[in-house]
N, C-alpha and C positions, 0 to 999 in steps of 0.2 A: 535422406535426413535433411530436414529443413533447418536453415540457419536464419530464417527470418523471424523477427520478433512479432508476436501477435499482442494486441493491446485490448483490454476490456475496459471501456469506459462507462459501463453500466453501473450506475450508483445503486447501492444496496446498504441496508443498515444491518450492522452486526452488534451483538451484545457480548462484551468481553469482560473479564474480571481483572481488576488492578491488584496491586500487591496486598492490599488489605481485604481482598475478596469482595470489594464493592462492584456492583454491575455498572459498566460504563457503556453508553451507546456510541458507537462509531459509525461514520459513513465511509463506505468504500469509495475511494476516489478514482483508483486506477489499479488494474491488475495486469501483470505481464510475465512472460517467460523470457529469461535471458539465456540464449544458447551458450555464450561464452562462460558463464559461471554454472550453467545447467541447473538453474534454480527458478522457482516461481516466486515473484515478489508481489506484494500487495501494499498499496499506499492508503493509509487510513487518516481520518481527521475526526476529532472528537465532535459529536453531533451538537453538543451544547455550545460549541465555539460559533456556530452558524447564526446564533441569535444576535450577535453584535457586529454591525456592519463595519465599525471602525477598526476592529481588531484583525490582524493578519491571521489567517488559519494556519495552525501549526500542523504539518503533515508528518505522519508517523510511518516510516517504511518498515515493513516486516518481511520475513522470508516465510512463505507459505509451504509448510512441509506436509505432503499428503500422508494419510495412514496407509495400512497395508491394502485397503480396498481401493485406493486411488482417490478417496474422497478428501476434502479439506480436513487436515488433521489438526496441526497446531501452528501457531505463529511464533517464530523465533526472531530475536533482535538482529539487526545487521551489524557485523562486527568488524569487517575489514575496511580500510580506507578506499581500497579500489572499488568496493561495492557502493560505498557512500558516494564516491565521485560519479560512478555510472548512474546511480539512482537520481542524483542531483541533475545530471544532464538529461536523463529521460524525463523527469518531472518538468524541467524547464522547457523541453520541446513539446511534450504531449499535453501539458496543462497551461501553456501560455496562450490562453484564449483572450483575444483582444475584446475589450469591453465596448459594448455598442454606444 
């Protein structure tokens, strides 16, 4: 059993629906499995936010719950402080890319 975390930095665009059933385009920034929580996490950012250079991009962490087939099923919100802290640490280390 592997205790190592694997990270997927491959950016991908996903269309999700907000509370009002509007389509919103998100960019997948990071995807990883955390063995301690035994969950898959995905970090998203709203694609529309990339047009404005001045604005800090708001990252949206979600728990990726596969369906019965093992495919991507649904995204659930992160609810525990422990998970928020872990995600913040991961994001800070994995996405802290120095600007050229």
